[in-house]
C-alpha positions in Angstrom: -28.6 -44.0 -0.2 -31.3 -41.9 1.4 -31.0 -39.2 4.0 -32.7 -37.7 7.0 -33.1 -34.1 8.3 -29.8 -34.0 10.2 -26.9 -31.9 9.0 -25.1 -33.7 6.2 -28.3 -35.2 5.1 -31.8 -34.2 3.8 -35.4 -34.8 4.6 -36.4 -35.9 1.1 -36.3 -39.5 -0.2 -34.1 -38.7 -3.1 -30.9 -40.4 -4.1 -27.6 -38.8 -3.1 -24.8 -38.0 -5.5 -21.5 -37.6 -3.7 -19.0 -35.0 -4.9 -15.6 -33.7 -3.7 -15.0 -30.3 -5.3 -16.9 -27.0 -5.6 -16.2 -27.1 -9.4 -18.9 -29.9 -9.5 -21.9 -28.5 -11.4 -24.6 -29.2 -8.8 -27.3 -27.8 -11.0 -27.1 -30.7 -13.4 -27.3 -33.2 -10.5 -30.4 -31.4 -9.1 -32.0 -31.2 -12.5 -31.7 -35.0 -12.9 -33.6 -35.5 -9.6 -30.7 -36.3 -7.3 -29.4 -34.5 -4.2 -25.7 -33.3 -4.6 -24.0 -34.0 -1.3 -20.4 -33.2 -0.6 -18.6 -36.3 0.8 -17.6 -35.7 4.4 -15.0 -38.2 5.8 -14.7 -39.5 9.3 -11.7 -38.8 11.5 -10.7 -42.4 11.6 -8.0 -44.7 10.4 -7.0 -44.8 6.7 -5.2 -48.2 6.8 -6.9 -49.7 3.8 -6.1 -46.6 1.7 -2.5 -46.9 2.7 -2.2 -50.1 0.7 -3.2 -48.4 -2.5 -1.7 -44.9 -2.3 1.7 -43.4 -1.7 2.4 -41.7 1.7 2.7 -38.2 0.2 -1.0 -38.2 -0.9 -3.8 -35.8 -0.1 -5.2 -36.7 3.3 -8.8 -35.9 2.3 -8.7 -38.0 -0.8 -7.0 -40.8 1.2 -10.0 -40.8 3.5 -12.3 -41.0 0.5 -10.4 -43.9 -1.0 -10.5 -45.7 2.3 -14.3 -45.3 2.4 -14.6 -46.6 -1.1 -12.4 -49.7 -0.5 -14.5 -50.4 2.6 -17.7 -50.2 0.6 -18.9 -47.3 2.6 -19.6 -45.1 -0.4 -22.4 -47.4 -1.6 -25.0 -45.1 0.1 -24.5 -42.8 -2.9 -26.3 -43.5 -6.2 -23.3 -41.9 -8.0 -20.0 -40.1 -7.3 -18.6 -37.2 -9.3 -14.9 -36.8 -9.3 -13.7 -33.5 -10.8 -10.3 -33.5 -12.5 -8.7 -30.9 -10.3 -5.4 -32.6 -9.5 -3.5 -35.8 -10.1 -4.7 -37.0 -6.7 -8.3 -36.8 -7.8 -7.5 -38.8 -10.9 -5.8 -41.5 -8.9 -8.9 -41.5 -6.5 -11.1 -42.1 -9.5 -8.9 -45.0 -10.6 -9.1 -46.8 -7.3 -12.8 -46.2 -6.9 -13.4 -47.5 -10.4 -11.6 -50.7 -9.5 -14.1 -51.4 -6.7 -17.6 -51.5 -8.4 -20.4 -51.5 -5.9 -23.3 -50.5 -8.1 -22.5 -46.8 -7.4 -22.1 -44.8 -10.6 -18.8 -43.0 -11.1 -18.5 -39.9 -13.3 -15.2 -38.2 -14.0 -15.6 -34.5 -14.9 -12.7 -33.1 -16.9 -12.1 -29.5 -15.9 -10.1 -27.0 -18.1 -7.6 -24.8 -16.4 -8.4 -21.8 -18.5 -11.6 -19.8 -18.8 -11.4 -18.5 -22.4 -13.9 -19.2 -25.1 -12.4 -22.5 -26.2 -12.3 -23.7 -22.6 -15.9 -22.8 -22.1 -16.9 -24.7 -25.2 -14.9 -27.8 -24.1 -16.4 -27.7 -20.6 -19.9 -27.3 -22.0 -19.3 -30.5 -23.9 -18.2 -32.2 -20.7 -21.4 -31.0 -19.0 -23.4 -32.5 -21.9 -21.7 -35.9 -21.1 -22.6 -35.3 -17.4 -26.3 -34.8 -18.4 -26.3 -38.0 -20.4 -24.7 -39.9 -17.5 -27.4 -38.8 -15.0 -30.2 -39.3 -17.5 -29.1 -43.0 -17.6 -28.9 -43.1 -13.8 -32.3 -41.5 -13.3 -34.1 -43.1 -16.3 -35.5 -39.7 -17.2 -34.7 -36.9 -19.6 -33.2 -33.7 -18.3 -34.9 -30.9 -20.1 -33.9 -27.3 -20.7 -36.6 -26.3 -18.2 -35.2 -28.6 -15.6 -31.8 -27.0 -16.0 -33.2 -23.5 -15.9 -35.2 -24.3 -12.7 -32.0 -25.6 -11.1 -30.0 -22.6 -12.1 -32.6 -20.3 -10.5 -32.5 -22.2 -7.2 -28.7 -22.2 -7.1 -28.4 -18.6 -8.0 -30.7 -17.9 -5.1 -28.4 -20.1 -2.9 -25.4 -18.1 -4.0 -27.2 -14.8 -3.4 -28.1 -15.8 0.2 -24.6 -16.9 0.9 -23.3 -13.6 -0.3 -25.7 -11.9 2.1 -24.5 -14.1 5.0 -20.9 -13.1 4.3 -21.8 -9.5 3.9 -23.5 -9.5 7.3 -20.5 -11.3 8.9 -18.2 -8.6 7.8 -20.3 -6.0 9.7 -21.1 -8.3 12.7 -18.6 -11.1 12.9 -19.4 -11.9 16.6 -23.0 -12.7 15.7 -22.1 -15.8 13.6 -18.8 -17.2 14.7 -16.3 -18.8 12.3 -17.2 -22.3 13.6 -21.0 -21.6 13.2 -20.3 -20.3 9.7 -18.5 -23.6 8.9 -21.4 -25.6 10.2 -23.8 -23.6 8.0 -21.6 -24.1 4.9 -21.3 -27.8 5.5 -25.1 -28.0 5.8 -25.5 -26.0 2.6 -23.7 -28.7 0.5 -25.3 -31.7 2.2 -29.0 -31.2 1.6 -31.5 -30.4 -1.2 -31.0 -26.8 -2.3 -34.5 -25.8 -1.2 -33.7 -26.9 2.3 -30.4 -25.2 2.2 -31.9 -22.0 1.1 -34.4 -22.1 3.9 -31.6 -22.5 6.4 -29.7 -19.6 4.9 -32.7 -17.4 5.1 -33.0 -18.2 8.8 -29.4 -17.3 9.3 -29.8 -14.0 7.4 -32.9 -13.1 9.4 -31.1 -13.8 12.7 -28.0 -11.8 11.7 -30.1 -8.8 10.5 -32.0 -8.9 13.8 -29.2 -9.5 16.2 -26.4 -7.7 14.4 -27.4 -4.1 15.1 -28.0 -5.0 18.8 -24.8 -6.9 19.4 -22.9 -4.5 17.1 -19.2 -5.0 16.3 -18.1 -4.4 19.9 -15.3 -6.9 20.3 -11.9 -6.4 21.7 -10.5 -9.5 20.0 -8.3 -9.0 16.9 -9.8 -9.8 13.5 -8.0 -12.3 11.2 -8.8 -13.4 7.7 -8.5 -17.1 6.9 -7.6 -18.7 3.6 -6.4 -22.0 2.3 -7.8 -25.2 0.8 -10.0 -28.2 1.4 -10.1 -28.9 5.2 -12.5 -29.6 8.0 -12.1 -25.9 8.5 -14.7 -25.6 11.2 -12.3 -27.2 13.7 -9.5 -24.9 12.7 -11.6 -21.8 13.0 -12.6 -22.9 16.4 -8.9 -23.1 17.3 -8.4 -19.5 16.1 -11.3 -18.2 18.0 -10.4 -20.0 21.2 -6.9 -18.6 20.8 -8.3 -15.1 21.1 -9.0 -14.1 17.5 -12.2 -13.3 15.5 -12.6 -14.7 12.1 -13.6 -11.7 10.0 -13.9 -13.6 6.7 -12.5 -16.6 4.8 -11.5 -17.6 1.3 -12.2 -21.3 1.4 -13.3 -23.6 -1.4 -16.8 -24.0 -0.1 -16.8 -20.6 1.7 -15.7 -17.3 0.4 -14.8 -18.7 -3.1 -18.0 -20.7 -3.4 -20.8 -18.1 -3.9 -19.5 -15.3 -6.2 -20.9 -15.2 -9.7 -24.4 -16.2 -10.9 -25.3 -18.3 -13.9 -26.7 -16.2 -16.8 -30.2 -17.3 -18.0 -29.1 -17.8 -21.6 -30.5 -19.8 -24.4 -28.0 -22.7 -23.7 -27.9 -23.5 -20.0 -24.9 -25.8 -20.4 -22.8 -23.0 -21.9 -24.0 -20.6 -19.2 -23.1 -23.1 -16.5 -19.7 -23.7 -18.1 -18.9 -20.0 -18.3 -19.9 -19.4 -14.6 -18.0 -22.3 -13.1 -14.8 -21.5 -15.1 -15.0 -17.8 -14.2 -15.6 -18.3 -10.5 -12.9 -17.2 -8.1 -10.0 -19.4 -9.1 -8.3 -21.9 -6.8 -4.7 -22.8 -6.9 -5.3 -25.4 -9.6 -6.5 -22.9 -12.3 -4.2 -21.1 -14.7 -5.0 -17.6 -13.4 -5.1 -18.5 -9.7 -3.1 -15.4 -8.7 -6.2 -13.3 -9.8 -7.8 -14.0 -6.5 -4.9 -12.4 -4.6 -6.2 -8.9 -5.3 -9.7 -10.0 -4.2 -8.3 -11.5 -1.0 -6.3 -8.4 -0.1 -9.3 -6.2 -0.8 -11.4 -8.4 1.5 -8.8 -8.2 4.3 -8.8 -4.4 4.1 -12.5 -4.2 3.9 -13.1 -6.4 6.9 -10.5 -4.7 9.0 -8.6 -7.9 9.5 -5.1 -7.4 11.0 -3.6 -10.5 9.6 -4.1 -13.6 7.4 -3.9 -17.3 8.6 -3.3 -19.7 5.7 -4.4 -23.2 6.3 -2.7 -25.6 3.9 -3.5 -29.3 3.4 -0.5 -31.5 3.5 0.8 -32.7 0.1 -1.6 -30.4 -1.8 0.8 -29.1 -4.5 -1.8 -26.8 -5.9 -1.9 -24.7 -2.7 1.5 -25.3 -1.3 3.0 -23.6 -4.4 0.3 -21.0 -4.0 1.2 -19.6 -0.6 4.7 -18.2 -1.3 3.3 -16.0 -4.1 0.5 -14.9 -1.9 2.8 -14.2 1.0 4.9 -12.0 -1.2 1.8 -10.0 -2.1 0.7 -9.8 1.5 4.1 -8.6 2.6 4.1 -5.9 -0.1 0.8 -4.7 1.4 2.0 -4.8 5.0 -0.3 -7.6 5.9 1.2 -10.2 8.4 0.5 -13.8 7.7 0.8 -17.2 9.4 1.2 -20.5 7.4 -0.2 -23.7 9.0 0.2 -27.0 7.2 -1.8 -29.9 8.5 -3.9 -33.0 7.9 -7.6 -32.7 6.9 -8.5 -32.9 10.6 -6.4 -31.0 13.2 -3.5 -32.9 14.7 -1.2 -31.6 17.4 -3.7 -28.9 18.3 -1.6 -27.7 21.3 1.1 -26.7 18.9 -1.4 -25.1 16.5 -2.9 -23.2 19.4 0.5 -21.9 20.5 1.4 -20.7 17.1 -2.0 -19.0 16.5 -1.9 -17.4 19.9 1.6 -16.0 19.3 0.5 -14.7 15.9 -2.6 -13.0 17.2 -0.6 -11.4 20.1 1.9 -9.8 17.7 -0.8 -8.2 15.5 -1.1 -4.5 15.9 
């Protein structure tokens, strides 16, 4: 249940709390004395999960269920499952049936971001606080929450700076390196993550003006949903493209929006998380299309690659609407549907190479 200094872990002897979705309010986990750590799944068999889940089920969540049934999630003190889809709910049901001493918290998430939704979500966060107070045997104070908010606001500010520098100098920090940095960022204590981000910013500010933006490869913007996207970005780069930016759950959609330092930290947290750049699950998910198109134009990307996770209804219904908007703005796009980890990479490489070649 404790971690080391390697990526995906931490150097402090603090209990891990596993989570699946960026709508998980990490500030509360930190304030209770735990380390929020995204659950990364191995690229291995999912035979045990196949006995409990239908075949048309999210590949990522299937991996998580397989780990749970095997007892390999016992390293976490607790696991937070956010109610972002029916697959997440079914994942909670299976994990709940295999008690291992690991706590399990189900965070109900509204689809709207109006005043009533914020009030409801704040009440859910109060439940979350009580759950982790019981797990940690300590009270989570208003000061604890405000300290956590300040640290995570700094984390988001540093991520914003990384993305801003990548837009100017995409060849300094490749897409694959960016993915590795983002994975590290949600695997370790926030202080350690912030230190690593500062190092990345310092390097980019130093090397960027020297290297410049002198690159003959064609820029592409990448969007989609929950994947091991580092592997996919490497495929794009090896096919001759440059990833100018992304709009992933733990990437370009993760950092925008700070938490206000209001009198009630839970209300402020609820307001921020419900007003973050919406994913395909939220009511106003098409609001992000304007932001995405503006980012494509700002970065000089010549096309968009959409990486869709198989059987993810939230995003598979999202792409046709986005494609229509991209077509209206004269932006070419390529849709690639796949498992959580790349399969049939030769076919993927051929499609990406052909797409990049046809870009103006």
